PAPAFI-661471 format. One record per atom (N, C-alpha, C): x, y, z; atom name. Coordinates in nm, 4 decimals. Example, Ala and Ser with C-alpha at 12.3 -4.5 7.8 and 13.67 -1.06 7.14 Angstrom:
2
1.3190:-0.5690:0.7800:N
1.2300:-0.4500:0.7800:CA
1.3200:-0.3300:0.7800:C
1.2850:-0.2250:0.7080:N
1.3670:-0.1060:0.7140:CA
1.2900:0.0030:0.7870:C
***
This chain:
82
-0.9170:0.7147:1.3576:N
-0.9921:0.6355:1.2644:CA
-1.0811:0.5405:1.3439:C
-1.2029:0.5317:1.3029:N
-1.2948:0.4425:1.3718:CA
-1.2726:0.2997:1.3257:C
-1.3239:0.2089:1.4027:N
-1.3097:0.0667:1.3690:CA
-1.3808:0.0342:1.2379:C
-1.4961:0.0927:1.2176:N
-1.5728:0.0667:1.0947:CA
-1.4963:0.1165:0.9715:C
-1.4365:0.2348:0.9829:N
-1.3604:0.2877:0.8695:CA
-1.2355:0.2044:0.8438:C
-1.1722:0.1580:0.9499:N
-1.0547:0.0728:0.9334:CA
-1.0882:-0.0573:0.8623:C
-1.2013:-0.1163:0.8977:N
-1.2447:-0.2396:0.8308:CA
-1.2791:-0.2116:0.6860:C
-1.3436:-0.0978:0.6589:N
-1.3779:-0.0624:0.5210:CA
-1.2522:-0.0411:0.4373:C
-1.1510:0.0226:0.4933:N
-1.0268:0.0425:0.4192:CA
-0.9534:-0.0888:0.3973:C
-0.9592:-0.1786:0.4931:N
-0.8981:-0.3100:0.4749:CA
-0.9671:-0.3861:0.3627:C
-1.0996:-0.3842:0.3608:N
-1.1734:-0.4520:0.2545:CA
-1.1460:-0.3887:0.1182:C
-1.1355:-0.2561:0.1138:N
-1.1014:-0.1880:-0.0112:CA
-0.9627:-0.2302:-0.0588:C
-0.8680:-0.2397:0.0336:N
-0.7330:-0.2826:-0.0013:CA
-0.7330:-0.4247:-0.0565:C
-0.8036:-0.5155:0.0100:N
-0.8072:-0.6537:-0.0362:CA
-0.8755:-0.6662:-0.1717:C
-0.9860:-0.5931:-0.1910:N
-1.0573:-0.5986:-0.3190:CA
-0.9723:-0.5407:-0.4318:C
-0.9097:-0.4263:-0.4082:N
-0.8263:-0.3649:-0.5114:CA
-0.7065:-0.4531:-0.5439:C
-0.6500:-0.5187:-0.4439:N
-0.5373:-0.6083:-0.4680:CA
-0.5796:-0.7273:-0.5535:C
-0.6926:-0.7870:-0.5183:N
-0.7404:-0.9033:-0.5938:CA
-0.7756:-0.8646:-0.7376:C
-0.8435:-0.7534:-0.7552:N
-0.8792:-0.7083:-0.8895:CA
-0.7537:-0.6772:-0.9704:C
-0.6576:-0.6106:-0.9088:N
-0.5342:-0.5776:-0.9788:CA
-0.4555:-0.6999:-1.0217:C
-0.4437:-0.7982:-0.9318:N
-0.3707:-0.9199:-0.9660:CA
-0.4399:-0.9931:-1.0805:C
-0.5713:-1.0080:-1.0713:N
-0.6464:-1.0772:-1.1763:CA
-0.6393:-0.9999:-1.3081:C
-0.6550:-0.8677:-1.3010:N
-0.6567:-0.7859:-1.4229:CA
-0.5217:-0.7875:-1.4934:C
-0.4132:-0.7738:-1.4188:N
-0.2821:-0.7775:-1.4828:CA
-0.2508:-0.9173:-1.5355:C
-0.2977:-1.0200:-1.4673:N
-0.2788:-1.1558:-1.5167:CA
-0.3509:-1.1784:-1.6491:C
-0.4730:-1.1286:-1.6590:N
-0.5493:-1.1438:-1.7838:CA
-0.4979:-1.0510:-1.8931:C
-0.4599:-0.9301:-1.8581:N
-0.4163:-0.8329:-1.9583:CA
-0.2788:-0.8609:-2.0153:C
-0.1912:-0.9179:-1.9334:N
-0.0547:-0.9451:-1.9788:CA
-0.0339:-1.0893:-2.0223:C
-0.1410:-1.1647:-2.0352:N
-0.1312:-1.3058:-2.0729:CA
-0.0595:-1.3283:-2.2056:C
-0.0780:-1.2446:-2.3095:N
-0.0067:-1.2706:-2.4350:CA
0.1458:-1.2644:-2.4222:C
0.1968:-1.1929:-2.3256:N
0.3419:-1.1856:-2.3072:CA
0.3995:-1.3162:-2.2537:C
0.3144:-1.3990:-2.1945:N
0.3608:-1.5230:-2.1322:CA
0.3140:-1.6465:-2.2073:C
0.2819:-1.6314:-2.3347:N
0.2519:-1.7463:-2.4169:CA
0.1057:-1.7822:-2.4329:C
0.0162:-1.7176:-2.3639:N
-0.1259:-1.7467:-2.3828:CA
-0.1725:-1.6716:-2.5057:C
-0.2453:-1.7352:-2.5958:N
-0.2759:-1.6715:-2.7242:CA
-0.3786:-1.5584:-2.7176:C
-0.4718:-1.5626:-2.6255:N
-0.5809:-1.4650:-2.6282:CA
-0.5855:-1.3863:-2.4975:C
-0.5144:-1.2786:-2.4943:N
-0.5230:-1.1890:-2.3797:CA
-0.6236:-1.0807:-2.4107:C
-0.6864:-1.0300:-2.3103:N
-0.7858:-0.9249:-2.3289:CA
-0.7235:-0.7928:-2.2860:C
-0.6963:-0.7021:-2.3806:N
-0.6297:-0.5760:-2.3436:CA
-0.7172:-0.4839:-2.2589:C
-0.8463:-0.5108:-2.2494:N
-0.9334:-0.4261:-2.1672:CA
-0.9128:-0.4487:-2.0181:C
-0.8406:-0.5543:-1.9817:N
-0.8113:-0.5769:-1.8408:CA
-0.7002:-0.4851:-1.7906:C
-0.6159:-0.4366:-1.8801:N
-0.5050:-0.3504:-1.8365:CA
-0.5526:-0.2203:-1.7717:C
-0.6514:-0.1492:-1.8286:N
-0.6994:-0.0295:-1.7573:CA
-0.7583:-0.0617:-1.6202:C
-0.8219:-0.1773:-1.6076:N
-0.8751:-0.2172:-1.4765:CA
-0.7614:-0.2409:-1.3777:C
-0.6533:-0.3000:-1.4255:N
-0.5375:-0.3218:-1.3390:CA
-0.4731:-0.1914:-1.2954:C
-0.4620:-0.0960:-1.3890:N
-0.4034:0.0334:-1.3527:CA
-0.4955:0.1127:-1.2606:C
-0.6269:0.0971:-1.2767:N
-0.7204:0.1632:-1.1854:CA
-0.7063:0.1063:-1.0442:C
-0.6908:-0.0256:-1.0334:N
-0.6703:-0.0870:-0.9017:CA
-0.5388:-0.0412:-0.8407:C
-0.4356:-0.0290:-0.9223:N
-0.3065:0.0201:-0.8739:CA
-0.3171:0.1647:-0.8269:C
-0.3940:0.2452:-0.8982:N
-0.4147:0.3848:-0.8585:CA
-0.4878:0.3934:-0.7244:C
-0.5902:0.3086:-0.7043:N
-0.6631:0.3068:-0.5766:CA
-0.5684:0.2699:-0.4636:C
-0.4835:0.1702:-0.4854:N
-0.3888:0.1303:-0.3812:CA
-0.2883:0.2412:-0.3506:C
-0.2418:0.3107:-0.4533:N
-0.1468:0.4202:-0.4309:CA
-0.2114:0.5341:-0.3535:C
-0.3350:0.5675:-0.3871:N
-0.4052:0.6741:-0.3129:CA
-0.4262:0.6337:-0.1679:C
-0.4600:0.5080:-0.1458:N
-0.4823:0.4616:-0.0096:CA
-0.3514:0.4632:0.0698:C
-0.2411:0.4236:0.0081:N
-0.1127:0.4266:0.0783:CA
-0.0711:0.5694:0.1114:C
-0.0971:0.6629:0.0220:N
-0.0649:0.8023:0.0493:CA
-0.1455:0.8579:0.1643:C
-0.2700:0.8184:0.1729:N
-0.3554:0.8661:0.2812:CA
-0.3111:0.8072:0.4146:C
-0.2716:0.6807:0.4140:N
-0.2274:0.6168:0.5377:CA
-0.0946:0.6751:0.5836:C
-0.0035:0.7036:0.4904:N
0.1267:0.7580:0.5268:CA
0.1133:0.8966:0.5883:C
0.0150:0.9744:0.5459:N
-0.0052:1.1072:0.6035:CA
-0.0444:1.0990:0.7497:C
-0.1110:0.9916:0.7894:N
-0.1561:0.9781:0.9278:CA
-0.0705:0.8835:1.0083:C
0.0441:0.8443:0.9578:N
0.1308:0.7505:1.0274:CA
0.1820:0.8156:1.1556:C
0.1797:0.7433:1.2677:N
0.2272:0.8045:1.3931:CA
0.3764:0.8351:1.3874:C
0.4128:0.9484:1.4401:N
0.5518:0.9918:1.4419:CA
0.6098:0.9725:1.5817:C
0.7402:0.9497:1.5869:N
0.8067:0.9421:1.7167:CA
0.8283:1.0817:1.7694:C
0.8136:1.0949:1.8973:N
0.8396:1.2242:1.9593:CA
0.9910:1.2460:1.9633:C
1.0340:1.3679:1.9343:N
1.1796:1.3922:1.9394:CA
1.2299:1.3772:2.0825:C
1.3470:1.3170:2.0945:N
1.4024:1.2976:2.2280:CA
1.4546:1.4310:2.2816:C
1.4606:1.4413:2.4116:N
1.5064:1.5649:2.4747:CA
1.6579:1.5754:2.4733:C
1.7260:1.4602:2.4735:N
1.8715:1.4598:2.4736:CA
1.9233:1.4538:2.3315:C
2.0349:1.5160:2.3050:N
2.0963:1.5004:2.1724:CA
2.1447:1.3562:2.1539:C
2.1505:1.3135:2.0322:N
2.1926:1.1764:2.0036:CA
2.3370:1.1544:2.0487:C
2.3640:1.0360:2.1021:N
2.4995:1.0021:2.1424:CA
2.5324:1.0342:2.2851:C
2.4409:1.0904:2.3604:N
2.4675:1.1180:2.5012:CA
2.3887:1.0203:2.5866:C
2.4466:0.9818:2.6948:N
2.3801:0.8884:2.7860:CA
2.3353:0.9637:2.9104:C
2.2527:0.8969:2.9850:N
2.2083:0.9554:3.1114:CA
2.3285:0.9655:3.2059:C
2.3160:1.0505:3.3043:N
2.4246:1.0761:3.3973:CA
2.4631:0.9454:3.4698:C
2.5919:0.9148:3.4691:N
2.6413:0.7980:3.5415:CA
2.6424:0.6720:3.4563:C
2.6013:0.6755:3.3322:N
2.6003:0.5567:3.2470:CA
2.6943:0.5772:3.1311:C
2.7566:0.4673:3.0893:N
2.8468:0.4741:2.9741:CA
2.7727:0.4417:2.8469:C
2.8272:0.4920:2.7394:N
2.7662:0.4634:2.6084:CA
2.8267:0.3381:2.5519:C
***
């Protein structure tokens, strides 16, 4: 991943997080005692959540893996105790 793409994905993550927090706060306001909640904010919140889920799935696919060790688990090098 290039530096420019990494910065773009970070900005996308921050924007989607901010939009999602604001949208769910406005959409779910009637549940917490505020009289006038706007139900049109809920789809915006779910869209932001969907963007974050897609981004997390893409990042997890490219997550670095550990190389398998050559020795079986539970064995020590010659001359050392476990």
